[in-house]
C-alpha positions, 0 to 999 in steps of 0.5 A, spaced: 065 708 323 059 709 318 060 708 311 060 716 309 066 717 315 070 711 311 069 714 304 071 721 307 077 719 311 083 722 310 090 720 311 096 724 314 101 722 309 107 725 313 106 721 319 104 714 315 109 710 312 109 709 304 107 702 304 101 704 308 099 709 304 100 705 298 095 700 301 090 705 303 090 707 296 089 700 293 083 699 298 080 706 295 081 703 288 077 696 290 072 700 294 071 705 287 070 699 283 065 695 288 061 702 288 061 701 281 059 694 281 064 691 277 068 685 278 076 685 277 075 680 271 070 685 268 075 691 269 081 687 266 077 686 260 075 693 259 081 696 260 085 690 257 089 689 263 090 682 266 086 680 273 093 680 276 094 687 274 088 689 277 089 685 283 096 688 284 093 695 283 088 694 289 094 691 293 097 698 292 103 695 287 100 698 281 103 703 276 101 710 274 099 707 267 094 702 270 092 707 275 090 712 269 086 706 265 082 704 271 080 711 273 078 712 265 074 705 266 071 707 272 069 714 270 073 717 275 079 721 271 077 727 274 080 725 281 087 726 278 086 733 279 086 732 286 091 727 286 096 733 284 092 739 283 095 743 277 098 750 279 094 756 277 096 763 277 090 767 280 087 772 275 089 778 279 096 776 279 096 775 272 093 782 271 098 785 275 104 781 271 101 783 264 100 791 267 108 791 269 112 794 263 118 790 262 125 793 264 128 797 258 135 795 256 140 800 255 144 800 249 151 799 249 155 805 246 159 804 240 166 806 242 168 811 237 176 813 235 176 818 240 174 814 246 179 809 244 184 814 244 183 815 251 184 808 254 
């Protein structure tokens, strides 16, 4: 497998165990750090995290707050949109929704004295 294939490889998340997914994500963080030519020590210093925290993230045991700090320092925060993409409504559906008139509510009739006598 050449370098491009390695970075383009995807994981079948549904057939892979949770621990294997975490390990793979940790490897990706390490690879991203190395591509940016940053040591664990420098990354820890710039993110105000400990070296142990960086090592934990690269071992697949990091917290989400650590993930965000590291992605920010490595200039890769936009990757979060691919992690869990925002839900968007297509412009066509938005126009359709705006074009529909809301259903009108019928007012309840006030009961008059005559109506009360019939009951």
